[in-house]
VOLONU-552996 format. One line per field, with one value per atom (N, C-alpha, C): atom name; z, y, x; residue in one letter. Coordinates in steps of 0.2 Angstrom, whole numbers, plus 5000, padded with zeros to 4 digits. Example, Ala and Ser with C-alpha at 12.3 -4.5 7.8 and 13.67 -1.06 7.14 Angstrom:
site = N | CA | C | N | CA | C
zz = 5039 | 5039 | 5039 | 5035 | 5036 | 5039
yy = 4972 | 4978 | 4984 | 4989 | 4995 | 5000
xx = 5066 | 5062 | 5066 | 5064 | 5068 | 5064
code = a | a | a | s | s | s
This chain:
site = N | CA | C | N | CA | C | N | CA | C | N | CA | C | N | CA | C | N | CA | C | N | CA | C | N | CA | C | N | CA | C | N | CA | C | N | CA | C | N | CA | C | N | CA | C | N | CA | C | N | CA | C | N | CA | C | N | CA | C | N | CA | C | N | CA | C | N | CA | C | N | CA | C | N | CA | C | N | CA | C | N | CA | C | N | CA | C | N | CA | C | N | CA | C | N | CA | C | N | CA | C | N | CA | C | N | CA | C | N | CA | C | N | CA | C | N | CA | C | N | CA | C | N | CA | C | N | CA | C | N | CA | C | N | CA | C | N | CA | C | N | CA | C | N | CA | C | N | CA | C | N | CA | C | N | CA | C | N | CA | C | N | CA | C | N | CA | C | N | CA | C | N | CA | C | N | CA | C | N | CA | C | N | CA | C | N | CA | C | N | CA | C | N | CA | C | N | CA | C | N | CA | C | N | CA | C | N | CA | C | N | CA | C | N | CA | C | N | CA | C | N | CA | C | N | CA | C | N | CA | C | N | CA | C | N | CA | C | N | CA | C | N | CA | C | N | CA | C | N | CA | C | N | CA | C | N | CA | C | N | CA | C | N | CA | C | N | CA | C | N | CA | C | N | CA | C | N | CA | C | N | CA | C | N | CA | C | N | CA | C | N | CA | C | N | CA | C | N | CA | C | N | CA | C | N | CA | C | N | CA | C | N | CA | C | N | CA | C | N | CA | C | N | CA | C | N | CA | C | N | CA | C | N | CA | C | N | CA | C | N | CA | C | N | CA | C | N | CA | C | N | CA | C | N | CA | C | N | CA | C | N | CA | C | N | CA | C | N | CA | C | N | CA | C | N | CA | C | N | CA | C | N | CA | C | N | CA | C | N | CA | C | N | CA | C | N | CA | C | N | CA | C | N | CA | C | N | CA | C | N | CA | C | N | CA | C | N | CA | C | N | CA | C | N | CA | C | N | CA | C | N | CA | C | N | CA | C | N | CA | C | N | CA | C | N | CA | C | N | CA | C | N | CA | C | N | CA | C | N | CA | C | N | CA | C | N | CA | C | N | CA | C | N | CA | C | N | CA | C | N | CA | C | N | CA | C | N | CA | C | N | CA | C | N | CA | C | N | CA | C | N | CA | C | N | CA | C | N | CA | C | N | CA | C | N | CA | C | N | CA | C | N | CA | C | N | CA | C | N | CA | C | N | CA | C | N | CA | C | N | CA | C | N | CA | C | N | CA | C | N | CA | C | N | CA | C | N | CA | C | N | CA | C | N | CA | C | N | CA | C | N | CA | C | N | CA | C | N | CA | C | N | CA | C | N | CA | C | N | CA | C | N | CA | C | N | CA | C | N | CA | C | N | CA | C | N | CA | C | N | CA | C | N | CA | C | N | CA | C | N | CA | C | N | CA | C | N | CA | C | N | CA | C | N | CA | C | N | CA | C | N | CA | C | N | CA | C
zz = 4966 | 4963 | 4969 | 4966 | 4971 | 4975 | 4981 | 4985 | 4986 | 4985 | 4985 | 4992 | 4993 | 5000 | 5001 | 5008 | 5010 | 5006 | 5005 | 5001 | 4994 | 4991 | 4984 | 4983 | 4988 | 4988 | 4989 | 4993 | 4994 | 4987 | 4983 | 4977 | 4972 | 4972 | 4968 | 4970 | 4976 | 4978 | 4975 | 4976 | 4974 | 4966 | 4963 | 4955 | 4953 | 4957 | 4956 | 4957 | 4962 | 4964 | 4958 | 4956 | 4951 | 4944 | 4942 | 4936 | 4937 | 4942 | 4943 | 4943 | 4947 | 4947 | 4940 | 4937 | 4930 | 4925 | 4925 | 4921 | 4922 | 4929 | 4931 | 4929 | 4930 | 4929 | 4922 | 4918 | 4911 | 4910 | 4915 | 4915 | 4912 | 4910 | 4907 | 4914 | 4914 | 4919 | 4917 | 4921 | 4920 | 4927 | 4926 | 4931 | 4935 | 4941 | 4944 | 4943 | 4944 | 4944 | 4948 | 4946 | 4949 | 4950 | 4955 | 4955 | 4950 | 4948 | 4943 | 4943 | 4949 | 4950 | 4946 | 4945 | 4941 | 4933 | 4931 | 4924 | 4923 | 4929 | 4928 | 4927 | 4923 | 4921 | 4928 | 4930 | 4936 | 4935 | 4938 | 4939 | 4944 | 4944 | 4949 | 4948 | 4954 | 4954 | 4958 | 4956 | 4960 | 4962 | 4968 | 4971 | 4973 | 4971 | 4973 | 4978 | 4984 | 4989 | 4991 | 4993 | 4995 | 5002 | 5007 | 5014 | 5016 | 5013 | 5015 | 5010 | 5006 | 5002 | 4995 | 4992 | 4985 | 4980 | 4976 | 4971 | 4964 | 4964 | 4958 | 4959 | 4955 | 4956 | 4949 | 4946 | 4940 | 4940 | 4936 | 4936 | 4931 | 4932 | 4927 | 4931 | 4931 | 4935 | 4933 | 4926 | 4924 | 4922 | 4923 | 4922 | 4914 | 4912 | 4905 | 4903 | 4908 | 4907 | 4913 | 4911 | 4916 | 4922 | 4928 | 4934 | 4934 | 4932 | 4932 | 4927 | 4921 | 4916 | 4919 | 4922 | 4925 | 4930 | 4935 | 4940 | 4937 | 4932 | 4930 | 4926 | 4922 | 4918 | 4923 | 4928 | 4932 | 4937 | 4939 | 4942 | 4938 | 4932 | 4928 | 4927 | 4925 | 4924 | 4930 | 4936 | 4942 | 4944 | 4942 | 4943 | 4937 | 4931 | 4926 | 4922 | 4922 | 4918 | 4921 | 4928 | 4931 | 4930 | 4926 | 4924 | 4930 | 4936 | 4942 | 4945 | 4943 | 4946 | 4941 | 4942 | 4938 | 4939 | 4934 | 4935 | 4941 | 4944 | 4949 | 4947 | 4951 | 4949 | 4953 | 4950 | 4953 | 4960 | 4961 | 4968 | 4973 | 4971 | 4975 | 4977 | 4974 | 4974 | 4982 | 4985 | 4992 | 4997 | 4995 | 4999 | 4997 | 4991 | 4988 | 4992 | 4993 | 4996 | 4990 | 4990 | 4985 | 4988 | 4985 | 4987 | 4981 | 4981 | 4976 | 4978 | 4974 | 4976 | 4970 | 4972 | 4967 | 4968 | 4962 | 4962 | 4960 | 4963 | 4960 | 4954 | 4950 | 4944 | 4946 | 4944 | 4946 | 4944 | 4948 | 4947 | 4948 | 4944 | 4945 | 4952 | 4955 | 4962 | 4960 | 4962 | 4961 | 4966 | 4966 | 4970 | 4967 | 4969 | 4967 | 4969 | 4966 | 4968 | 4975 | 4978 | 4985 | 4990 | 4987 | 4992 | 4991 | 4986 | 4985 | 4991 | 4995 | 5001 | 5006 | 5006 | 5011 | 5009 | 5002 | 5000 | 4999 | 5001 | 5001 | 5008 | 5008 | 5014 | 5014 | 5018 | 5019 | 5021 | 5018 | 5019 | 5015 | 5012 | 5008 | 5001 | 4999 | 4992 | 4990 | 4984 | 4980 | 4975 | 4972 | 4968 | 4961 | 4956 | 4950 | 4948 | 4946 | 4944 | 4937 | 4933 | 4926 | 4924 | 4920 | 4917 | 4913 | 4908 | 4903 | 4899 | 4898 | 4894 | 4899 | 4905 | 4910 | 4915 | 4918 | 4923 | 4928 | 4934 | 4940 | 4944 | 4947 | 4952 | 4958 | 4964 | 4970 | 4973 | 4975 | 4978 | 4985 | 4988 | 4994 | 5000 | 5000 | 5006 | 5006 | 5001 | 5001 | 5006 | 5006 | 5010 | 5018 | 5019 | 5026 | 5028 | 5023 | 5025 | 5026 | 5023 | 5024 | 5029 | 5031 | 5036 | 5033 | 5027 | 5023 | 5025 | 5025 | 5025 | 5017 | 5016 | 5009 | 5005 | 5007 | 5003 | 5001 | 5005 | 5004 | 4999 | 5000 | 4995 | 4988 | 4988 | 4981 | 4978 | 4982 | 4980 | 4977 | 4981 | 4978 | 4972 | 4972 | 4966 | 4960 | 4960 | 4955 | 4953 | 4958 | 4957 | 4953 | 4955 | 4952 | 4944 | 4943 | 4936 | 4932 | 4936 | 4933 | 4933 | 4937 | 4937 | 4943 | 4944 | 4950 | 4956 | 4962 | 4968 | 4968 | 4970 | 4970 | 4964 | 4959 | 4952 | 4953 | 4958 | 4959 | 4961 | 4963 | 4964 | 4958 | 4952 | 4946 | 4943 | 4940 | 4937 | 4932 | 4928 | 4922 | 4924 | 4930 | 4932 | 4935 | 4932 | 4935 | 4940 | 4945 | 4951 | 4951 | 4951 | 4951 | 4958 | 4960 | 4966 | 4965 | 4968 | 4968 | 4975 | 4976 | 4982 | 4980 | 4985 | 4983 | 4989 | 4987 | 4992 | 4992 | 4997 | 4998 | 5001 | 4997 | 4999 | 4999 | 5003 | 5003 | 5006 | 5005 | 5008 | 5015
yy = 5146 | 5141 | 5141 | 5141 | 5140 | 5134 | 5134 | 5128 | 5126 | 5120 | 5118 | 5118 | 5120 | 5119 | 5112 | 5111 | 5104 | 5102 | 5106 | 5105 | 5103 | 5107 | 5106 | 5099 | 5097 | 5091 | 5085 | 5086 | 5081 | 5080 | 5085 | 5085 | 5081 | 5082 | 5079 | 5071 | 5069 | 5062 | 5059 | 5063 | 5061 | 5060 | 5064 | 5064 | 5058 | 5056 | 5050 | 5044 | 5044 | 5038 | 5037 | 5042 | 5042 | 5039 | 5042 | 5040 | 5032 | 5030 | 5023 | 5019 | 5020 | 5016 | 5016 | 5021 | 5021 | 5017 | 5017 | 5013 | 5006 | 5004 | 4997 | 4994 | 4998 | 4996 | 4997 | 5000 | 5001 | 5006 | 5011 | 5016 | 5023 | 5026 | 5033 | 5038 | 5042 | 5047 | 5054 | 5057 | 5065 | 5068 | 5072 | 5075 | 5080 | 5081 | 5086 | 5093 | 5098 | 5105 | 5106 | 5109 | 5109 | 5117 | 5118 | 5125 | 5127 | 5133 | 5135 | 5132 | 5130 | 5127 | 5120 | 5117 | 5111 | 5112 | 5118 | 5120 | 5121 | 5122 | 5124 | 5118 | 5118 | 5113 | 5111 | 5105 | 5103 | 5096 | 5095 | 5088 | 5084 | 5078 | 5074 | 5067 | 5064 | 5056 | 5054 | 5048 | 5045 | 5038 | 5036 | 5030 | 5026 | 5020 | 5016 | 5011 | 5010 | 5005 | 5001 | 4995 | 4990 | 4987 | 4988 | 4986 | 4989 | 4995 | 4999 | 4997 | 4992 | 4990 | 4993 | 4995 | 4998 | 4994 | 4996 | 4992 | 4995 | 5001 | 5005 | 5012 | 5015 | 5022 | 5025 | 5029 | 5032 | 5040 | 5044 | 5051 | 5054 | 5061 | 5065 | 5070 | 5069 | 5074 | 5081 | 5082 | 5089 | 5092 | 5098 | 5101 | 5101 | 5096 | 5095 | 5095 | 5093 | 5093 | 5097 | 5099 | 5102 | 5097 | 5100 | 5096 | 5090 | 5092 | 5088 | 5082 | 5083 | 5078 | 5074 | 5077 | 5073 | 5068 | 5071 | 5067 | 5060 | 5062 | 5056 | 5051 | 5054 | 5049 | 5045 | 5049 | 5045 | 5040 | 5041 | 5037 | 5030 | 5031 | 5025 | 5022 | 5025 | 5022 | 5018 | 5021 | 5018 | 5011 | 5011 | 5005 | 5000 | 5002 | 4997 | 4997 | 5001 | 5001 | 5001 | 5001 | 5001 | 4994 | 4993 | 4987 | 4982 | 4985 | 4981 | 4977 | 4978 | 4975 | 4973 | 4968 | 4966 | 4972 | 4973 | 4978 | 4977 | 4982 | 4982 | 4979 | 4974 | 4971 | 4974 | 4973 | 4976 | 4974 | 4967 | 4965 | 4968 | 4972 | 4975 | 4982 | 4985 | 4992 | 4994 | 4990 | 4992 | 4992 | 4989 | 4989 | 4994 | 4997 | 5002 | 5009 | 5011 | 5018 | 5022 | 5028 | 5032 | 5038 | 5039 | 5045 | 5049 | 5056 | 5060 | 5065 | 5066 | 5070 | 5075 | 5082 | 5087 | 5090 | 5090 | 5092 | 5099 | 5101 | 5108 | 5105 | 5110 | 5108 | 5106 | 5101 | 5098 | 5104 | 5104 | 5109 | 5105 | 5107 | 5104 | 5106 | 5101 | 5101 | 5104 | 5111 | 5114 | 5113 | 5108 | 5106 | 5101 | 5101 | 5096 | 5089 | 5084 | 5077 | 5075 | 5077 | 5076 | 5080 | 5085 | 5090 | 5088 | 5084 | 5083 | 5080 | 5076 | 5074 | 5079 | 5084 | 5089 | 5094 | 5094 | 5099 | 5096 | 5090 | 5086 | 5086 | 5088 | 5088 | 5082 | 5077 | 5072 | 5074 | 5071 | 5073 | 5079 | 5083 | 5089 | 5088 | 5085 | 5084 | 5077 | 5077 | 5071 | 5071 | 5066 | 5066 | 5063 | 5065 | 5062 | 5062 | 5056 | 5055 | 5053 | 5056 | 5055 | 5054 | 5049 | 5047 | 5041 | 5041 | 5036 | 5034 | 5039 | 5038 | 5035 | 5035 | 5033 | 5038 | 5037 | 5041 | 5038 | 5040 | 5037 | 5042 | 5041 | 5046 | 5043 | 5046 | 5044 | 5050 | 5049 | 5054 | 5056 | 5062 | 5064 | 5060 | 5057 | 5053 | 5046 | 5044 | 5037 | 5037 | 5042 | 5042 | 5042 | 5046 | 5046 | 5040 | 5036 | 5030 | 5025 | 5025 | 5020 | 5022 | 5028 | 5031 | 5031 | 5033 | 5034 | 5040 | 5040 | 5047 | 5049 | 5055 | 5057 | 5053 | 5050 | 5046 | 5039 | 5037 | 5031 | 5032 | 5038 | 5040 | 5041 | 5044 | 5045 | 5038 | 5034 | 5027 | 5023 | 5024 | 5020 | 5024 | 5030 | 5034 | 5031 | 5031 | 5028 | 5021 | 5017 | 5010 | 5010 | 5015 | 5015 | 5017 | 5020 | 5022 | 5016 | 5011 | 5005 | 5006 | 5011 | 5013 | 5010 | 5009 | 5007 | 5012 | 5009 | 5014 | 5017 | 5024 | 5028 | 5031 | 5030 | 5034 | 5041 | 5043 | 5050 | 5054 | 5050 | 5053 | 5056 | 5054 | 5056 | 5062 | 5066 | 5073 | 5072 | 5066 | 5066 | 5063 | 5062 | 5060 | 5066 | 5068 | 5074 | 5072 | 5076 | 5075 | 5081 | 5080 | 5085 | 5084 | 5090 | 5089 | 5093 | 5091 | 5094 | 5093 | 5096 | 5095 | 5093 | 5090 | 5088 | 5089 | 5091 | 5091 | 5084 | 5081 | 5074 | 5074 | 5071 | 5071 | 5063 | 5061 | 5054 | 5053 | 5047 | 5045 | 5044
xx = 4928 | 4923 | 4918 | 4912 | 4906 | 4906 | 4905 | 4904 | 4897 | 4895 | 4888 | 4886 | 4880 | 4877 | 4875 | 4874 | 4872 | 4865 | 4861 | 4855 | 4856 | 4861 | 4863 | 4866 | 4871 | 4874 | 4869 | 4864 | 4859 | 4855 | 4854 | 4851 | 4855 | 4862 | 4867 | 4866 | 4866 | 4866 | 4859 | 4853 | 4847 | 4847 | 4850 | 4850 | 4854 | 4860 | 4864 | 4860 | 4856 | 4852 | 4847 | 4843 | 4838 | 4841 | 4847 | 4850 | 4852 | 4855 | 4857 | 4851 | 4846 | 4840 | 4836 | 4836 | 4833 | 4836 | 4843 | 4847 | 4846 | 4847 | 4846 | 4839 | 4834 | 4827 | 4825 | 4829 | 4827 | 4821 | 4821 | 4816 | 4818 | 4814 | 4815 | 4816 | 4821 | 4822 | 4821 | 4817 | 4816 | 4819 | 4825 | 4828 | 4823 | 4823 | 4819 | 4822 | 4818 | 4821 | 4827 | 4832 | 4839 | 4841 | 4845 | 4847 | 4852 | 4854 | 4859 | 4865 | 4868 | 4875 | 4875 | 4869 | 4869 | 4870 | 4870 | 4872 | 4879 | 4883 | 4890 | 4894 | 4899 | 4904 | 4908 | 4908 | 4911 | 4914 | 4920 | 4922 | 4918 | 4917 | 4913 | 4915 | 4914 | 4915 | 4909 | 4906 | 4901 | 4904 | 4903 | 4905 | 4899 | 4898 | 4893 | 4896 | 4893 | 4895 | 4889 | 4891 | 4886 | 4888 | 4885 | 4887 | 4894 | 4895 | 4901 | 4907 | 4906 | 4911 | 4910 | 4916 | 4916 | 4913 | 4908 | 4905 | 4906 | 4908 | 4910 | 4911 | 4916 | 4917 | 4920 | 4916 | 4918 | 4916 | 4920 | 4919 | 4923 | 4923 | 4926 | 4930 | 4937 | 4941 | 4941 | 4940 | 4940 | 4933 | 4932 | 4925 | 4923 | 4921 | 4919 | 4912 | 4908 | 4901 | 4897 | 4891 | 4887 | 4886 | 4886 | 4886 | 4880 | 4874 | 4869 | 4870 | 4873 | 4875 | 4881 | 4886 | 4891 | 4889 | 4885 | 4882 | 4879 | 4874 | 4870 | 4875 | 4879 | 4883 | 4888 | 4891 | 4895 | 4892 | 4885 | 4882 | 4880 | 4878 | 4877 | 4884 | 4889 | 4895 | 4898 | 4897 | 4899 | 4895 | 4889 | 4885 | 4885 | 4887 | 4887 | 4893 | 4898 | 4904 | 4911 | 4911 | 4918 | 4920 | 4926 | 4929 | 4931 | 4932 | 4934 | 4928 | 4922 | 4916 | 4911 | 4907 | 4901 | 4896 | 4892 | 4886 | 4882 | 4880 | 4875 | 4868 | 4866 | 4859 | 4854 | 4848 | 4842 | 4841 | 4842 | 4842 | 4846 | 4851 | 4856 | 4854 | 4849 | 4848 | 4846 | 4842 | 4841 | 4847 | 4852 | 4858 | 4864 | 4862 | 4867 | 4867 | 4873 | 4874 | 4878 | 4876 | 4879 | 4883 | 4889 | 4893 | 4895 | 4894 | 4895 | 4901 | 4906 | 4911 | 4912 | 4911 | 4911 | 4918 | 4922 | 4929 | 4931 | 4936 | 4939 | 4943 | 4945 | 4949 | 4956 | 4959 | 4965 | 4971 | 4976 | 4981 | 4988 | 4993 | 4999 | 5002 | 5005 | 5008 | 5015 | 5016 | 5022 | 5027 | 5031 | 5036 | 5041 | 5047 | 5051 | 5049 | 5051 | 5049 | 5050 | 5055 | 5057 | 5052 | 5050 | 5045 | 5038 | 5036 | 5029 | 5025 | 5028 | 5024 | 5022 | 5026 | 5025 | 5020 | 5019 | 5014 | 5007 | 5006 | 4999 | 4996 | 4990 | 4986 | 4981 | 4983 | 4978 | 4971 | 4966 | 4959 | 4957 | 4962 | 4960 | 4961 | 4967 | 4969 | 4967 | 4965 | 4965 | 4971 | 4973 | 4979 | 4977 | 4981 | 4982 | 4989 | 4991 | 4998 | 4998 | 5002 | 5003 | 5010 | 5011 | 5018 | 5018 | 5022 | 5023 | 5016 | 5012 | 5006 | 5000 | 5001 | 4996 | 4994 | 4989 | 4987 | 4982 | 4982 | 4978 | 4976 | 4970 | 4967 | 4964 | 4965 | 4962 | 4959 | 4953 | 4949 | 4952 | 4951 | 4954 | 4952 | 4946 | 4944 | 4947 | 4950 | 4954 | 4959 | 4964 | 4969 | 4967 | 4961 | 4959 | 4956 | 4952 | 4949 | 4954 | 4960 | 4965 | 4970 | 4970 | 4975 | 4982 | 4982 | 4989 | 4992 | 4999 | 5002 | 5003 | 5006 | 5007 | 5011 | 5016 | 5020 | 5016 | 5013 | 5009 | 5003 | 5000 | 4995 | 4998 | 5003 | 5007 | 5008 | 5011 | 5012 | 5006 | 5001 | 4995 | 4992 | 4993 | 4990 | 4994 | 5001 | 5005 | 5002 | 5001 | 4999 | 4992 | 4988 | 4981 | 4982 | 4988 | 4989 | 4993 | 4994 | 4998 | 5005 | 5007 | 5014 | 5017 | 5024 | 5027 | 5026 | 5025 | 5025 | 5032 | 5032 | 5038 | 5039 | 5036 | 5037 | 5036 | 5032 | 5031 | 5038 | 5043 | 5049 | 5053 | 5051 | 5054 | 5052 | 5056 | 5054 | 5049 | 5050 | 5046 | 5038 | 5037 | 5030 | 5027 | 5021 | 5017 | 5012 | 5012 | 5007 | 5003 | 4996 | 4991 | 4987 | 4985 | 4980 | 4973 | 4968 | 4962 | 4959 | 4953 | 4949 | 4942 | 4939 | 4932 | 4927 | 4921 | 4916 | 4912 | 4912 | 4909 | 4902 | 4897 | 4890 | 4888 | 4885 | 4883 | 4876 | 4873 | 4866 | 4867
code = x | x | x | x | x | x | x | x | x | x | x | x | x | x | x | x | x | x | x | x | x | x | x | x | x | x | x | x | x | x | x | x | x | x | x | x | x | x | x | x | x | x | x | x | x | x | x | x | x | x | x | x | x | x | x | x | x | x | x | x | x | x | x | x | x | x | x | x | x | x | x | x | x | x | x | x | x | x | x | x | x | x | x | x | x | x | x | x | x | x | x | x | x | x | x | x | x | x | x | x | x | x | x | x | x | x | x | x | x | x | x | x | x | x | x | x | x | x | x | x | x | x | x | x | x | x | x | x | x | x | x | x | x | x | x | x | x | x | x | x | x | x | x | x | x | x | x | x | x | x | x | x | x | x | x | x | x | x | x | x | x | x | x | x | x | x | x | x | x | x | x | x | x | x | x | x | x | x | x | x | x | x | x | x | x | x | x | x | x | x | x | x | x | x | x | x | x | x | x | x | x | x | x | x | x | x | x | x | x | x | x | x | x | x | x | x | x | x | x | x | x | x | x | x | x | x | x | x | x | x | x | x | x | x | x | x | x | x | x | x | x | x | x | x | x | x | x | x | x | x | x | x | x | x | x | x | x | x | x | x | x | x | x | x | x | x | x | x | x | x | x | x | x | x | x | x | x | x | x | x | x | x | x | x | x | x | x | x | x | x | x | x | x | x | x | x | x | x | x | x | x | x | x | x | x | x | x | x | x | x | x | x | x | x | x | x | x | x | x | x | x | x | x | x | x | x | x | x | x | x | x | x | x | x | x | x | x | x | x | x | x | x | x | x | x | x | x | x | x | x | x | x | x | x | x | x | x | x | x | x | x | x | x | x | x | x | x | x | x | x | x | x | x | x | x | x | x | x | x | x | x | x | x | x | x | x | x | x | x | x | x | x | x | x | x | x | x | x | x | x | x | x | x | x | x | x | x | x | x | x | x | x | x | x | x | x | x | x | x | x | x | x | x | x | x | x | x | x | x | x | x | x | x | x | x | x | x | x | x | x | x | x | x | x | x | x | x | x | x | x | x | x | x | x | x | x | x | x | x | x | x | x | x | x | x | x | x | x | x | x | x | x | x | x | x | x | x | x | x | x | x | x | x | x | x | x | x | x | x | x | x | x | x | x | x | x | x | x | x | x | x | x | x | x | x | x | x | x | x | x | x | x | x | x | x | x | x | x | x | x | x | x | x | x | x | x | x | x | x | x | x | x | x | x | x | x | x | x | x | x | x | x | x | x | x | x | x | x | x | x | x | x | x | x | x
């Protein structure tokens, strides 16, 4: 899979900022000319922070949309639709920082439940846990930010799915990994 350059990553962040601000200000947005990689289907998450604190984070774990559309939709979603937070207000825009994570396609972690922690690389892998009709996702940078080990990372991903910590130790719970390129303002 093509790895974005720093310049392309900066464009992704700029595009996210434009989409977020256009939505909050109720303005029409015209995306700038973008390199061909923005036409490729990619998974992406956009996180919005204010003074370093999470203010919203939404995305697409699977490559379902062209990158430019995924970035714009995720940015709007992170700022207005994350159910954990009130929508971002216009008065907050000057304090908002944007982070865009471009994802590799998720792959099943091929390991027995007891071996799962040894197969996860903190700082490299993001996780998806699926079980009992629920799923939860945590980006690769989350484990690094909180200084979690692999077992704690798995536990928190289970809890993000609304499942009990430790459920990753069960055969009927599926664990997937992915990687992400992180770009921020």
